[in-house]
N, C-alpha and C positions, 0 to 999 in steps of 0.2 A: 341601387344601394350595395349590393354585393361587390360592384366594382370599386365603389368608394372604400369599403372595408379592406379589400384586397390592396388597394393602393397605399392605404394607411399602414397596413401590416408590411408590406415590402419597404415602405419608408423608414418604419421603426427598426426593421431588421437591418437595413443599410446603415443606418446612424450607429446602430449597436456594433456592427461588424467594424465600422470606421474607428469606433472608440477603443474596442479591443485590440485592433491593430496598431493603434498608436500606443497604448499601454504597452504591448509587448515590445514594441521598438525601444520605448523607455527603459524597460527591465532589461533588455539585452545590452545595453550600454553600461551596466553596473559592473565594476571591475571585480572579477572573481577567478579564483584558481580552484581546480578539481583534479588535481593529479592523484591518481590511486597507487600506492607504494606496493609493490608486488612481494609482500612477505612470502606468498606461496612458491614463487619462483626463486626467491633468495634461499629459502630452507631446502628447496629441492635440489638446487645447485650447490648447496655449501657442504664442506667435508668436516668431519668430526673435528678437525684441528681448527676450523673456523667458528665453531660454536660461540665463543666468547664475543667474537665480532658482532654475530647475529644478536646475542642478548643485549649488547651495548646499543645497537641500533633500533631493536624492538623489544625494550625491557618489558612492556605490558603483556607480551606474548608468552612470556616464561614465568610459569607459576614457582613461586620459591619453595614450594612444598616438594617439588620434584628435583632430584639430583641430576647432574649433568649425564649420568649413564642413561637416564630415561630418554632424554632427547637425542642422544647418539643412537640409541635402540630405535627410536622413532624413525630417524634418517634412513636406517637400513631395513626398516619394516616393509615386507613385500607389498601390503595393502596401500601403504603410504606411497610407495614408489609407482604403483599402478595408478593412484589418484593423482600424482604429480604429472604423470605421462599424459593422461586424459585432460587435465586443465591446460597443459601447454598446447595440446593439440586443438582444442575449441578456443582458448583465449590466448594466442600469441601475443596479442596487445589488447588493451581495453581503451582504445581511442574512442570507440562509439559510445561506450558507457561513460567515459569521462565527460564527453560533450553534453550528454544528457543530465548527468549530475551537476555540471556547471550551470545549466539552465535551472535545475531545481533550486539550487543554492541562490542563484540570482533572485528567483521569485521569492524565496523565503527572506532574503536580505531585504527585499522591496517592501513586504508586508510586516516584517519584524526587523527593524533597523539595528536592533541590538544583537542580532545574530553574528556569532563568530565562526569563522570556517574552520571545521574540524580537520584533523589528521585523517586521512583515508587510507585504508589498509585492506588489502585482500589476503584471504588465507584459506586453507582446507581445513575441514572439520569433521571428516569421516561422514559426509552427508547429513549433518544435523539439521535437518530441515524445519525444526522448531525454532531455530534461532539463525535463520538465513542472513539476517543483518542485526548488529547490535549497534546502538547510538548512545553516546555520551556527550557531555558538553565539550569534549576536546577530541574524541576518537569516534569515528565511524567504521566499523569492521563488517567487511562482507565475506561471506562464507561461499566462495567462489565455485565450489564443488557442487553446490545446489542449483546451478543455473547452466547445466551443460546440455540442457535440451530436454524436452519432456519425455521423449522416447529413449533416453539413454540408458544402457544396460545396468548402470548403477542404481537405478530406480525401480528395478524389477521388484514387485512386492509392495510397492507403494501404490495405493489407490490412485486411479486416474484423476479424480477430481481434485487431488492434491498436487500430483506431479505436473499437471498440465500448465502450471505457471512456473515451472523450474527452467526458465529460459532466460537469455540474456536481456530481452526486452523488459523483464520484470524486476531487475536490479533496482532501476531508479523509482518504480512503483513501490517497492518494499521499503527503500528508504524513506520515501514520502509518507508512507503509513507510519514509520517509527517516529518521524518528527512530528506528525499529526498528534500523535499520543503525548508528546513532550508538551505541545502547547494547549491541549485540552485541560480545562480546569478539572483537577481530580476530584472525583466524588463517587461515594459507593452506590453504585446503580442498584435500585430496588425493584423496580417495575420494568414490565416488558417494554413499556415506553421509553423509560430511561435508557434501555440497552438499544433500542431502535434510534433514538437521537444521538446517543454516543457515537455509533458508527456512522450515522448521517453526517456528524460533524466531521469525521475522519475523512469521509468520501468527498464532502465539499471542500475540504482543505485541499485534497488531491486535485479537484477541479481547477483551482486557482495555481497551485503550485507546479503541475504538470500538464498544462493544457495542450501539449504536443501528444498526449496519449488519448485514445478514444475513450468514451464512458465505459465500453466493455471492458477494456484494459484496466481502467482504474478500479473498477469493482471485482475483477477477476473471473468475468464471464466469457464464454463464447458468445459472438454476436447473436446467434439464435436463442440463447438464453436471455440476453437482455432484451431482445424483442418480444419474447414471451412475457416477461415481467412487465413491459410497458402495455402490452396488449391486455393483460388481465390484472392490471393495477387496480382498478375499480372493484373488481370481484374479490381481490386479496383484501383490500381495505375494508370492504362489507364483511368479510369473514371475521376480521379481527374485532370489529365494532360489535357486530351482532353477538357474538361469544363473550363480549365484554373482557377482552384480553389486555387492553392497554394499561389498565392498572393492577393487572394480575401480578403477583410475586411468585407464581409457580416456576421452579427453576426448570422444569421439563420443556418450557417454551425456548429455552436458549438453544438446546439441541434440536428443537423442531424448526426453528425459524432464524437463529442467530449464528451459530457456530457452524464451521465447515462441514458440509455434508454433501453427498451426491445429489440430493433433492430435498425440498422442504416437506415437512410432514403435516399436511393439512388433515390427514386421517380421512382423506376422500380417494379412494382407489383410482378414480378416473382421472385425478389431476395431479396427484403426488409425484408420479414417475415423469411427468412432463414438465414439472417445475425445476429451476434450479435452487441450489442450497442458498441459505443466508438470505432468504426473501425479506426477513425482517429488516436487515441492513439496507436493502434496497428502498423499502418503504420509509426508513428514517432518512435517507438521502433525499428523498422527494419532499418530505416535511420540511427539512432543512432548507432545501432550495426554495421552497414557497416562503418560508419565513423570511428569507434575505431578499426575495423579490418584493415583499409587501411591507418591509420595515426598513428604515433608514439606519442600519446597524453596521458597524465595521466588523471585519473578520475577527479581530481580537475580541470585540466585545461579544460576539455570538458565541465564540469558543468557551466562554465562561458562564453563558447564560444557563439558567435552569431548564431542564427539558420540557417541564409542563408549560413554562412560559413560552418557549419557543412554539410548542404544539398550539397553544391557545391563540397566539398571534400570528400563525401561519396561514391560517384560513385554507387549510389544506383539506380538500374534499373531492377526490376524483369522481367524475361522473360516470354512472353506469351507462 
């Protein structure tokens, strides 16, 4: 009997992998351009006399509330010059990033045919890591100085659980996160379950849009953190259920289980320090995965579904 089940499992896995491979080949044929315009280099190399040329080429990069003297002073600012130097050193080109962004855009186009390729621009931001990428309908702006490497000296003083994703590999992941938010039906989250499902939708979106990244990379965990979450999934779920947290509107739950943090706060000394932060996002991801596996629903449909409906139809129940 065990051999029969093993055979069936291997057969299903093989068919699934074959289908995935066929889909990826189809998506890779979608015509797409993903050239990143290097405003950071253009600004770094420009002379004050060339400011108007820059403003003509990148009008959206120059706020009208600042006079030309402000931008000229910025060109000559010692901190800006140091930023320029380090960016040039780490990113002499963005070929690898452009390849990954092209794949992201091809996947978005496949699932959302109405998608229009934006103008891609890289710039420095004085390490504004709270706005690493900004996405609009027509422009995607990448703060390139927030991806110089997690141990770069610019990031001294920033907590490690935040700076660990300040790497080139995370540019396309952060872009995918921003696009996920653009496609998720806007709704004011009220309960802990709402918050978990919201981020679960984001992570599932990234599963489909950047399949070339690992699960750990998509959620921003080290592999050992993801392994811990998988091993303790049933216990985490039991903790949430037994304490009736799912429909709680306690705002403290966000800092304990949803927002970026060095670890999640179960208020149990023996497990808090072992846990990764944002464990509520991880659980929401598993609920959304279960919902998509157990229901015949498109990605577009799922992204606008109510959190409670997704939960109720997911049949999510990890076994202890």
